[in-house]
Gaussian input, Z-matrix of N, CA and C with variables (Angstrom, degrees):
# hf/3-21g

backbone

0 1
 N
 C     1     B1
 C     2     B2     1     A1
 N     3     B3     2     A2     1     D1
 C     4     B4     3     A3     2     D2
 C     5     B5     4     A4     3     D3
 N     6     B6     5     A5     4     D4
 C     7     B7     6     A6     5     D5
 C     8     B8     7     A7     6     D6
 N     9     B9     8     A8     7     D7
 C    10    B10     9     A9     8     D8
 C    11    B11    10    A10     9     D9
 N    12    B12    11    A11    10    D10
 C    13    B13    12    A12    11    D11
 C    14    B14    13    A13    12    D12
 N    15    B15    14    A14    13    D13
 C    16    B16    15    A15    14    D14
 C    17    B17    16    A16    15    D15
 N    18    B18    17    A17    16    D16
 C    19    B19    18    A18    17    D17
 C    20    B20    19    A19    18    D18
 N    21    B21    20    A20    19    D19
 C    22    B22    21    A21    20    D20
 C    23    B23    22    A22    21    D21
 N    24    B24    23    A23    22    D22
 C    25    B25    24    A24    23    D23
 C    26    B26    25    A25    24    D24
 N    27    B27    26    A26    25    D25
 C    28    B28    27    A27    26    D26
 C    29    B29    28    A28    27    D27
 N    30    B30    29    A29    28    D28
 C    31    B31    30    A30    29    D29
 C    32    B32    31    A31    30    D30
 N    33    B33    32    A32    31    D31
 C    34    B34    33    A33    32    D32
 C    35    B35    34    A34    33    D33
 N    36    B36    35    A35    34    D34
 C    37    B37    36    A36    35    D35
 C    38    B38    37    A37    36    D36
 N    39    B39    38    A38    37    D37
 C    40    B40    39    A39    38    D38
 C    41    B41    40    A40    39    D39
 N    42    B42    41    A41    40    D40
 C    43    B43    42    A42    41    D41
 C    44    B44    43    A43    42    D42
 N    45    B45    44    A44    43    D43
 C    46    B46    45    A45    44    D44
 C    47    B47    46    A46    45    D45
 N    48    B48    47    A47    46    D46
 C    49    B49    48    A48    47    D47
 C    50    B50    49    A49    48    D48
 N    51    B51    50    A50    49    D49
 C    52    B52    51    A51    50    D50
 C    53    B53    52    A52    51    D51
 N    54    B54    53    A53    52    D52
 C    55    B55    54    A54    53    D53
 C    56    B56    55    A55    54    D54
 N    57    B57    56    A56    55    D55
 C    58    B58    57    A57    56    D56
 C    59    B59    58    A58    57    D57
 N    60    B60    59    A59    58    D58
 C    61    B61    60    A60    59    D59
 C    62    B62    61    A61    60    D60
 N    63    B63    62    A62    61    D61
 C    64    B64    63    A63    62    D62
 C    65    B65    64    A64    63    D63
 N    66    B66    65    A65    64    D64
 C    67    B67    66    A66    65    D65
 C    68    B68    67    A67    66    D66
 N    69    B69    68    A68    67    D67
 C    70    B70    69    A69    68    D68
 C    71    B71    70    A70    69    D69
 N    72    B72    71    A71    70    D70
 C    73    B73    72    A72    71    D71
 C    74    B74    73    A73    72    D72
 N    75    B75    74    A74    73    D73
 C    76    B76    75    A75    74    D74
 C    77    B77    76    A76    75    D75
 N    78    B78    77    A77    76    D76
 C    79    B79    78    A78    77    D77
 C    80    B80    79    A79    78    D78
 N    81    B81    80    A80    79    D79
 C    82    B82    81    A81    80    D80
 C    83    B83    82    A82    81    D81
 N    84    B84    83    A83    82    D82
 C    85    B85    84    A84    83    D83
 C    86    B86    85    A85    84    D84
 N    87    B87    86    A86    85    D85
 C    88    B88    87    A87    86    D86
 C    89    B89    88    A88    87    D87
 N    90    B90    89    A89    88    D88
 C    91    B91    90    A90    89    D89
 C    92    B92    91    A91    90    D90
 N    93    B93    92    A92    91    D91
 C    94    B94    93    A93    92    D92
 C    95    B95    94    A94    93    D93
 N    96    B96    95    A95    94    D94
 C    97    B97    96    A96    95    D95
 C    98    B98    97    A97    96    D96
 N    99    B99    98    A98    97    D97
 C   100   B100    99    A99    98    D98
 C   101   B101   100   A100    99    D99
 N   102   B102   101   A101   100   D100
 C   103   B103   102   A102   101   D101
 C   104   B104   103   A103   102   D102
 N   105   B105   104   A104   103   D103
 C   106   B106   105   A105   104   D104
 C   107   B107   106   A106   105   D105
 N   108   B108   107   A107   106   D106
 C   109   B109   108   A108   107   D107
 C   110   B110   109   A109   108   D108
 N   111   B111   110   A110   109   D109
 C   112   B112   111   A111   110   D110
 C   113   B113   112   A112   111   D111
 N   114   B114   113   A113   112   D112
 C   115   B115   114   A114   113   D113
 C   116   B116   115   A115   114   D114
 N   117   B117   116   A116   115   D115
 C   118   B118   117   A117   116   D116
 C   119   B119   118   A118   117   D117
 N   120   B120   119   A119   118   D118
 C   121   B121   120   A120   119   D119
 C   122   B122   121   A121   120   D120
 N   123   B123   122   A122   121   D121
 C   124   B124   123   A123   122   D122
 C   125   B125   124   A124   123   D123
 N   126   B126   125   A125   124   D124
 C   127   B127   126   A126   125   D125
 C   128   B128   127   A127   126   D126
 N   129   B129   128   A128   127   D127
 C   130   B130   129   A129   128   D128
 C   131   B131   130   A130   129   D129
 N   132   B132   131   A131   130   D130
 C   133   B133   132   A132   131   D131
 C   134   B134   133   A133   132   D132
 N   135   B135   134   A134   133   D133
 C   136   B136   135   A135   134   D134
 C   137   B137   136   A136   135   D135
 N   138   B138   137   A137   136   D136
 C   139   B139   138   A138   137   D137
 C   140   B140   139   A139   138   D138
 N   141   B141   140   A140   139   D139
 C   142   B142   141   A141   140   D140
 C   143   B143   142   A142   141   D141
 N   144   B144   143   A143   142   D142
 C   145   B145   144   A144   143   D143
 C   146   B146   145   A145   144   D144
 N   147   B147   146   A146   145   D145
 C   148   B148   147   A147   146   D146
 C   149   B149   148   A148   147   D147
 N   150   B150   149   A149   148   D148
 C   151   B151   150   A150   149   D149
 C   152   B152   151   A151   150   D150
 N   153   B153   152   A152   151   D151
 C   154   B154   153   A153   152   D152
 C   155   B155   154   A154   153   D153
 N   156   B156   155   A155   154   D154
 C   157   B157   156   A156   155   D155
 C   158   B158   157   A157   156   D156
 N   159   B159   158   A158   157   D157
 C   160   B160   159   A159   158   D158
 C   161   B161   160   A160   159   D159
 N   162   B162   161   A161   160   D160
 C   163   B163   162   A162   161   D161
 C   164   B164   163   A163   162   D162
 N   165   B165   164   A164   163   D163
 C   166   B166   165   A165   164   D164
 C   167   B167   166   A166   165   D165
 N   168   B168   167   A167   166   D166
 C   169   B169   168   A168   167   D167
 C   170   B170   169   A169   168   D168
 N   171   B171   170   A170   169   D169
 C   172   B172   171   A171   170   D170
 C   173   B173   172   A172   171   D171
 N   174   B174   173   A173   172   D172
 C   175   B175   174   A174   173   D173
 C   176   B176   175   A175   174   D174
 N   177   B177   176   A176   175   D175
 C   178   B178   177   A177   176   D176
 C   179   B179   178   A178   177   D177
 N   180   B180   179   A179   178   D178
 C   181   B181   180   A180   179   D179
 C   182   B182   181   A181   180   D180
 N   183   B183   182   A182   181   D181
 C   184   B184   183   A183   182   D182
 C   185   B185   184   A184   183   D183
 N   186   B186   185   A185   184   D184
 C   187   B187   186   A186   185   D185
 C   188   B188   187   A187   186   D186
 N   189   B189   188   A188   187   D187
 C   190   B190   189   A189   188   D188
 C   191   B191   190   A190   189   D189
 N   192   B192   191   A191   190   D190
 C   193   B193   192   A192   191   D191
 C   194   B194   193   A193   192   D192
 N   195   B195   194   A194   193   D193
 C   196   B196   195   A195   194   D194
 C   197   B197   196   A196   195   D195
 N   198   B198   197   A197   196   D196
 C   199   B199   198   A198   197   D197
 C   200   B200   199   A199   198   D198
 N   201   B201   200   A200   199   D199
 C   202   B202   201   A201   200   D200
 C   203   B203   202   A202   201   D201
 N   204   B204   203   A203   202   D202
 C   205   B205   204   A204   203   D203
 C   206   B206   205   A205   204   D204
 N   207   B207   206   A206   205   D205
 C   208   B208   207   A207   206   D206
 C   209   B209   208   A208   207   D207
 N   210   B210   209   A209   208   D208
 C   211   B211   210   A210   209   D209
 C   212   B212   211   A211   210   D210
 N   213   B213   212   A212   211   D211
 C   214   B214   213   A213   212   D212
 C   215   B215   214   A214   213   D213
 N   216   B216   215   A215   214   D214
 C   217   B217   216   A216   215   D215
 C   218   B218   217   A217   216   D216
 N   219   B219   218   A218   217   D217
 C   220   B220   219   A219   218   D218
 C   221   B221   220   A220   219   D219
 N   222   B222   221   A221   220   D220
 C   223   B223   222   A222   221   D221
 C   224   B224   223   A223   222   D222
 N   225   B225   224   A224   223   D223
 C   226   B226   225   A225   224   D224
 C   227   B227   226   A226   225   D225
 N   228   B228   227   A227   226   D226
 C   229   B229   228   A228   227   D227
 C   230   B230   229   A229   228   D228
 N   231   B231   230   A230   229   D229
 C   232   B232   231   A231   230   D230
 C   233   B233   232   A232   231   D231
 N   234   B234   233   A233   232   D232
 C   235   B235   234   A234   233   D233
 C   236   B236   235   A235   234   D234
 N   237   B237   236   A236   235   D235
 C   238   B238   237   A237   236   D236
 C   239   B239   238   A238   237   D237
 N   240   B240   239   A239   238   D238
 C   241   B241   240   A240   239   D239
 C   242   B242   241   A241   240   D240
 N   243   B243   242   A242   241   D241
 C   244   B244   243   A243   242   D242
 C   245   B245   244   A244   243   D243
 N   246   B246   245   A245   244   D244
 C   247   B247   246   A246   245   D245
 C   248   B248   247   A247   246   D246
 N   249   B249   248   A248   247   D247
 C   250   B250   249   A249   248   D248
 C   251   B251   250   A250   249   D249
 N   252   B252   251   A251   250   D250
 C   253   B253   252   A252   251   D251
 C   254   B254   253   A253   252   D252
 N   255   B255   254   A254   253   D253
 C   256   B256   255   A255   254   D254
 C   257   B257   256   A256   255   D255
 N   258   B258   257   A257   256   D256
 C   259   B259   258   A258   257   D257
 C   260   B260   259   A259   258   D258
 N   261   B261   260   A260   259   D259
 C   262   B262   261   A261   260   D260
 C   263   B263   262   A262   261   D261
 N   264   B264   263   A263   262   D262
 C   265   B265   264   A264   263   D263
 C   266   B266   265   A265   264   D264
 N   267   B267   266   A266   265   D265
 C   268   B268   267   A267   266   D266
 C   269   B269   268   A268   267   D267
 N   270   B270   269   A269   268   D268
 C   271   B271   270   A270   269   D269
 C   272   B272   271   A271   270   D270
 N   273   B273   272   A272   271   D271
 C   274   B274   273   A273   272   D272
 C   275   B275   274   A274   273   D273
 N   276   B276   275   A275   274   D274
 C   277   B277   276   A276   275   D275
 C   278   B278   277   A277   276   D276
 N   279   B279   278   A278   277   D277
 C   280   B280   279   A279   278   D278
 C   281   B281   280   A280   279   D279
 N   282   B282   281   A281   280   D280
 C   283   B283   282   A282   281   D281
 C   284   B284   283   A283   282   D282
 N   285   B285   284   A284   283   D283
 C   286   B286   285   A285   284   D284
 C   287   B287   286   A286   285   D285

   B1=1.4126
   B2=1.4789
   B3=1.2918
   B4=1.4418
   B5=1.5884
   B6=1.3730
   B7=1.4257
   B8=1.5230
   B9=1.3926
   B10=1.5954
   B11=1.4348
   B12=1.3550
   B13=1.5013
   B14=1.5287
   B15=1.2649
   B16=1.4799
   B17=1.4921
   B18=1.3088
   B19=1.5949
   B20=1.4966
   B21=1.3195
   B22=1.4757
   B23=1.5672
   B24=1.4107
   B25=1.4446
   B26=1.4344
   B27=1.4044
   B28=1.4673
   B29=1.4168
   B30=1.3053
   B31=1.5229
   B32=1.4162
   B33=1.3751
   B34=1.4719
   B35=1.4816
   B36=1.2789
   B37=1.5083
   B38=1.4963
   B39=1.3576
   B40=1.3744
   B41=1.6037
   B42=1.3305
   B43=1.4655
   B44=1.6843
   B45=1.3117
   B46=1.4655
   B47=1.5807
   B48=1.3159
   B49=1.4166
   B50=1.5846
   B51=1.1400
   B52=1.4717
   B53=1.5544
   B54=1.3501
   B55=1.4975
   B56=1.6440
   B57=1.3064
   B58=1.4580
   B59=1.5484
   B60=1.2520
   B61=1.4180
   B62=1.6559
   B63=1.3886
   B64=1.4079
   B65=1.4035
   B66=1.3603
   B67=1.5526
   B68=1.4291
   B69=1.4029
   B70=1.4267
   B71=1.4932
   B72=1.3616
   B73=1.4653
   B74=1.5727
   B75=1.3296
   B76=1.3345
   B77=1.6119
   B78=1.3487
   B79=1.5357
   B80=1.5313
   B81=1.3927
   B82=1.4391
   B83=1.5208
   B84=1.3132
   B85=1.5264
   B86=1.5530
   B87=1.2407
   B88=1.4933
   B89=1.4498
   B90=1.3775
   B91=1.5626
   B92=1.4812
   B93=1.4293
   B94=1.4599
   B95=1.5025
   B96=1.3277
   B97=1.5876
   B98=1.5067
   B99=1.3496
   B100=1.5493
   B101=1.4598
   B102=1.3890
   B103=1.4738
   B104=1.5340
   B105=1.4059
   B106=1.4101
   B107=1.4931
   B108=1.3238
   B109=1.4255
   B110=1.6558
   B111=1.2877
   B112=1.4525
   B113=1.5199
   B114=1.2538
   B115=1.5108
   B116=1.6106
   B117=1.2957
   B118=1.5748
   B119=1.5607
   B120=1.3336
   B121=1.4977
   B122=1.5200
   B123=1.3282
   B124=1.5596
   B125=1.4720
   B126=1.2629
   B127=1.4515
   B128=1.5657
   B129=1.2375
   B130=1.4729
   B131=1.4847
   B132=1.3471
   B133=1.5026
   B134=1.6004
   B135=1.2330
   B136=1.4692
   B137=1.5503
   B138=1.2244
   B139=1.5513
   B140=1.5814
   B141=1.3061
   B142=1.3415
   B143=1.5699
   B144=1.3209
   B145=1.4762
   B146=1.5111
   B147=1.3236
   B148=1.4453
   B149=1.4477
   B150=1.2035
   B151=1.5389
   B152=1.5074
   B153=1.3217
   B154=1.3390
   B155=1.5660
   B156=1.3426
   B157=1.4322
   B158=1.5339
   B159=1.4690
   B160=1.4088
   B161=1.4993
   B162=1.3594
   B163=1.4339
   B164=1.5247
   B165=1.3098
   B166=1.4538
   B167=1.5329
   B168=1.3384
   B169=1.4481
   B170=1.6098
   B171=1.3365
   B172=1.3653
   B173=1.5859
   B174=1.3084
   B175=1.4054
   B176=1.5656
   B177=1.3267
   B178=1.3585
   B179=1.5197
   B180=1.4148
   B181=1.4283
   B182=1.4520
   B183=1.2912
   B184=1.5201
   B185=1.6388
   B186=1.2734
   B187=1.5391
   B188=1.5752
   B189=1.3410
   B190=1.4319
   B191=1.4748
   B192=1.4112
   B193=1.4301
   B194=1.5785
   B195=1.2573
   B196=1.4818
   B197=1.6016
   B198=1.2948
   B199=1.3573
   B200=1.5505
   B201=1.4175
   B202=1.5773
   B203=1.5551
   B204=1.4026
   B205=1.4877
   B206=1.5205
   B207=1.3205
   B208=1.4805
   B209=1.5737
   B210=1.2355
   B211=1.4582
   B212=1.6475
   B213=1.4388
   B214=1.4153
   B215=1.4937
   B216=1.3347
   B217=1.4916
   B218=1.4755
   B219=1.2746
   B220=1.5281
   B221=1.5359
   B222=1.2938
   B223=1.4518
   B224=1.5560
   B225=1.2153
   B226=1.4982
   B227=1.4677
   B228=1.3837
   B229=1.4129
   B230=1.5068
   B231=1.3311
   B232=1.4697
   B233=1.5673
   B234=1.2960
   B235=1.4798
   B236=1.4746
   B237=1.3610
   B238=1.3848
   B239=1.5676
   B240=1.2905
   B241=1.4886
   B242=1.5528
   B243=1.3483
   B244=1.5550
   B245=1.5747
   B246=1.4088
   B247=1.3658
   B248=1.5273
   B249=1.2991
   B250=1.5234
   B251=1.5732
   B252=1.3794
   B253=1.4604
   B254=1.4498
   B255=1.3851
   B256=1.5085
   B257=1.6384
   B258=1.2362
   B259=1.3998
   B260=1.4319
   B261=1.4008
   B262=1.3666
   B263=1.5074
   B264=1.3843
   B265=1.4385
   B266=1.6762
   B267=1.2854
   B268=1.5408
   B269=1.4502
   B270=1.3962
   B271=1.4333
   B272=1.4844
   B273=1.2612
   B274=1.4176
   B275=1.5086
   B276=1.2898
   B277=1.5022
   B278=1.6118
   B279=1.2238
   B280=1.4168
   B281=1.5046
   B282=1.2867
   B283=1.4975
   B284=1.4587
   B285=1.4515
   B286=1.4805
   B287=1.4913
   A1=106.24
   A2=114.54
   A3=121.60
   A4=110.94
   A5=108.57
   A6=120.77
   A7=109.59
   A8=110.44
   A9=113.52
   A10=110.08
   A11=120.04
   A12=117.17
   A13=108.27
   A14=122.24
   A15=122.21
   A16=110.98
   A17=118.06
   A18=116.31
   A19=102.64
   A20=125.61
   A21=121.45
   A22=115.47
   A23=114.45
   A24=115.72
   A25=111.00
   A26=119.79
   A27=123.86
   A28=109.42
   A29=122.09
   A30=119.35
   A31=119.22
   A32=113.63
   A33=119.66
   A34=110.67
   A35=119.56
   A36=130.62
   A37=108.61
   A38=117.23
   A39=120.45
   A40=112.90
   A41=112.53
   A42=117.50
   A43=101.57
   A44=109.40
   A45=118.19
   A46=106.65
   A47=116.27
   A48=118.54
   A49=111.18
   A50=115.40
   A51=124.36
   A52=110.05
   A53=121.61
   A54=128.34
   A55=102.21
   A56=113.17
   A57=119.73
   A58=109.13
   A59=121.14
   A60=120.07
   A61=107.63
   A62=111.05
   A63=115.52
   A64=105.69
   A65=121.58
   A66=126.21
   A67=105.46
   A68=113.61
   A69=119.60
   A70=122.21
   A71=116.84
   A72=118.73
   A73=109.13
   A74=117.04
   A75=123.09
   A76=113.20
   A77=111.88
   A78=117.87
   A79=109.98
   A80=113.64
   A81=122.50
   A82=111.51
   A83=114.57
   A84=120.22
   A85=106.83
   A86=123.51
   A87=121.00
   A88=111.97
   A89=117.68
   A90=122.45
   A91=106.93
   A92=116.92
   A93=124.36
   A94=114.10
   A95=111.93
   A96=116.78
   A97=112.26
   A98=113.35
   A99=119.46
   A100=111.90
   A101=115.27
   A102=117.90
   A103=113.15
   A104=119.64
   A105=123.14
   A106=113.24
   A107=119.30
   A108=126.00
   A109=111.83
   A110=115.77
   A111=118.20
   A112=112.54
   A113=116.72
   A114=123.85
   A115=107.47
   A116=113.15
   A117=117.99
   A118=105.16
   A119=112.40
   A120=119.82
   A121=103.50
   A122=115.58
   A123=125.94
   A124=111.32
   A125=119.78
   A126=118.72
   A127=112.78
   A128=118.50
   A129=122.91
   A130=108.58
   A131=110.80
   A132=114.27
   A133=111.98
   A134=112.32
   A135=120.63
   A136=106.78
   A137=120.09
   A138=123.77
   A139=115.56
   A140=113.06
   A141=118.48
   A142=111.78
   A143=118.02
   A144=117.81
   A145=107.11
   A146=116.29
   A147=123.39
   A148=109.31
   A149=126.36
   A150=124.03
   A151=116.75
   A152=111.51
   A153=119.19
   A154=112.49
   A155=124.92
   A156=125.53
   A157=107.34
   A158=107.90
   A159=112.99
   A160=106.24
   A161=116.98
   A162=125.25
   A163=108.31
   A164=119.69
   A165=125.96
   A166=109.48
   A167=112.94
   A168=120.87
   A169=106.09
   A170=119.76
   A171=124.99
   A172=110.87
   A173=116.59
   A174=127.15
   A175=107.53
   A176=125.33
   A177=123.41
   A178=116.53
   A179=114.61
   A180=120.88
   A181=111.32
   A182=117.19
   A183=120.09
   A184=107.73
   A185=115.60
   A186=113.51
   A187=112.13
   A188=112.68
   A189=117.08
   A190=105.36
   A191=113.30
   A192=120.19
   A193=111.74
   A194=116.67
   A195=118.22
   A196=107.48
   A197=115.96
   A198=122.81
   A199=110.72
   A200=113.18
   A201=117.12
   A202=105.12
   A203=110.89
   A204=115.35
   A205=112.92
   A206=117.75
   A207=120.57
   A208=105.95
   A209=112.25
   A210=116.04
   A211=106.51
   A212=111.57
   A213=119.95
   A214=107.17
   A215=110.49
   A216=118.51
   A217=103.73
   A218=125.30
   A219=126.02
   A220=108.30
   A221=116.93
   A222=124.43
   A223=110.29
   A224=119.67
   A225=122.44
   A226=117.74
   A227=117.56
   A228=124.20
   A229=116.99
   A230=117.38
   A231=123.32
   A232=107.00
   A233=109.83
   A234=117.86
   A235=106.40
   A236=116.92
   A237=120.19
   A238=109.54
   A239=119.77
   A240=118.31
   A241=107.15
   A242=104.62
   A243=116.64
   A244=107.13
   A245=117.66
   A246=121.49
   A247=113.07
   A248=112.40
   A249=112.75
   A250=104.17
   A251=113.66
   A252=119.45
   A253=112.18
   A254=115.59
   A255=117.19
   A256=107.40
   A257=117.63
   A258=120.21
   A259=115.95
   A260=126.46
   A261=126.32
   A262=112.63
   A263=116.03
   A264=126.75
   A265=105.10
   A266=107.94
   A267=111.84
   A268=109.71
   A269=119.70
   A270=122.15
   A271=107.79
   A272=118.28
   A273=123.06
   A274=116.12
   A275=120.60
   A276=121.34
   A277=106.47
   A278=114.51
   A279=122.80
   A280=111.37
   A281=114.63
   A282=118.38
   A283=111.70
   A284=112.83
   A285=116.05
   A286=117.65
   D1=128.89
   D2=171.12
   D3=-94.75
   D4=130.96
   D5=178.75
   D6=-98.92
   D7=104.66
   D8=177.20
   D9=-110.94
   D10=-27.08
   D11=-172.51
   D12=-128.72
   D13=167.90
   D14=172.42
   D15=-61.80
   D16=-31.71
   D17=-177.88
   D18=-68.66
   D19=-37.94
   D20=175.66
   D21=-60.87
   D22=-30.32
   D23=174.45
   D24=-73.82
   D25=-36.57
   D26=175.81
   D27=-61.71
   D28=-43.46
   D29=174.98
   D30=-61.64
   D31=-33.19
   D32=176.08
   D33=-71.18
   D34=-42.05
   D35=177.57
   D36=-54.44
   D37=-44.42
   D38=-169.04
   D39=-88.64
   D40=2.79
   D41=-173.02
   D42=-97.40
   D43=169.36
   D44=-175.53
   D45=-79.14
   D46=145.77
   D47=173.73
   D48=142.04
   D49=-163.45
   D50=-177.36
   D51=-74.01
   D52=159.67
   D53=-175.43
   D54=-70.72
   D55=146.36
   D56=169.35
   D57=-77.23
   D58=124.17
   D59=177.38
   D60=-124.45
   D61=148.87
   D62=-175.74
   D63=-125.17
   D64=123.37
   D65=178.74
   D66=-115.90
   D67=120.16
   D68=169.21
   D69=67.13
   D70=21.78
   D71=174.07
   D72=-120.00
   D73=93.77
   D74=-179.40
   D75=-59.86
   D76=-37.03
   D77=-178.11
   D78=-63.53
   D79=-45.91
   D80=179.51
   D81=-59.42
   D82=-48.81
   D83=-179.66
   D84=-64.25
   D85=-39.05
   D86=177.09
   D87=-64.84
   D88=-37.78
   D89=175.78
   D90=-56.90
   D91=-52.75
   D92=-176.52
   D93=-59.65
   D94=-41.07
   D95=174.46
   D96=-63.17
   D97=-48.08
   D98=179.84
   D99=-51.40
   D100=-38.83
   D101=-173.67
   D102=-101.79
   D103=14.98
   D104=177.79
   D105=60.55
   D106=44.73
   D107=-175.39
   D108=-110.18
   D109=5.59
   D110=-179.08
   D111=-101.17
   D112=127.10
   D113=-177.54
   D114=-102.35
   D115=-29.90
   D116=-168.91
   D117=-144.84
   D118=144.02
   D119=172.77
   D120=-126.22
   D121=138.42
   D122=169.51
   D123=-121.66
   D124=116.48
   D125=-179.69
   D126=-114.39
   D127=144.68
   D128=161.20
   D129=-116.16
   D130=114.39
   D131=-178.27
   D132=-105.45
   D133=120.11
   D134=-170.44
   D135=-93.40
   D136=135.16
   D137=172.88
   D138=-70.09
   D139=64.48
   D140=-175.62
   D141=-144.84
   D142=134.39
   D143=179.36
   D144=-120.56
   D145=117.85
   D146=175.93
   D147=-94.62
   D148=-28.96
   D149=179.07
   D150=98.38
   D151=-23.38
   D152=179.86
   D153=-144.55
   D154=167.65
   D155=170.31
   D156=142.85
   D157=-167.05
   D158=-171.70
   D159=-84.88
   D160=148.30
   D161=178.61
   D162=-103.40
   D163=134.70
   D164=178.07
   D165=-75.49
   D166=-42.87
   D167=-167.47
   D168=-104.45
   D169=70.96
   D170=174.06
   D171=-73.31
   D172=-175.81
   D173=179.44
   D174=-68.36
   D175=141.82
   D176=168.57
   D177=112.09
   D178=-4.76
   D179=172.87
   D180=-80.35
   D181=142.93
   D182=179.44
   D183=-80.55
   D184=151.05
   D185=174.37
   D186=-64.58
   D187=140.41
   D188=-172.75
   D189=-155.91
   D190=136.37
   D191=-177.99
   D192=-99.33
   D193=136.55
   D194=178.17
   D195=-134.52
   D196=147.87
   D197=-178.14
   D198=-114.19
   D199=136.53
   D200=-176.51
   D201=-71.97
   D202=124.09
   D203=176.49
   D204=-105.26
   D205=-16.52
   D206=-175.53
   D207=-165.06
   D208=144.23
   D209=176.36
   D210=-161.17
   D211=153.27
   D212=174.59
   D213=-156.35
   D214=161.57
   D215=-178.60
   D216=-118.59
   D217=128.86
   D218=177.79
   D219=-85.00
   D220=165.61
   D221=176.88
   D222=-56.22
   D223=-31.21
   D224=174.75
   D225=-81.17
   D226=-0.64
   D227=179.17
   D228=82.90
   D229=19.18
   D230=172.89
   D231=-82.85
   D232=133.35
   D233=-179.24
   D234=-98.86
   D235=124.81
   D236=173.75
   D237=-107.88
   D238=117.75
   D239=-178.35
   D240=-135.33
   D241=137.48
   D242=178.50
   D243=-109.51
   D244=137.07
   D245=174.70
   D246=-129.81
   D247=146.22
   D248=179.68
   D249=-119.77
   D250=154.79
   D251=175.72
   D252=-55.21
   D253=139.10
   D254=-174.73
   D255=-128.48
   D256=22.34
   D257=178.97
   D258=80.60
   D259=-151.12
   D260=-173.08
   D261=-71.23
   D262=155.93
   D263=-176.70
   D264=-75.59
   D265=123.86
   D266=171.70
   D267=-114.40
   D268=126.16
   D269=-172.74
   D270=-103.98
   D271=159.34
   D272=-177.73
   D273=179.95
   D274=-155.50
   D275=176.78
   D276=-100.61
   D277=153.21
   D278=170.04
   D279=-88.90
   D280=129.66
   D281=179.51
   D282=120.72
   D283=-172.77
   D284=179.91
   D285=-68.56

């Protein structure tokens, strides 16, 4: 199956089989976020600041809520965090 449009990706997503995973393609992730095709995010956050680089969340993504489902911190300080889609965005204050 050739994937040429977001509709093609939606059709594949709705079919039986393994999950669709994206490794190292910020542009594809941005396309999936823009078309509300992301159910889960898995991040590895490294304690390093380079000052410049590619941005995962560029303009064009639709607002989406995610819930933290699993996290850990490695001995080197890398944070591994998994998030699942949690429906509509609810805004409000932070804190009690």
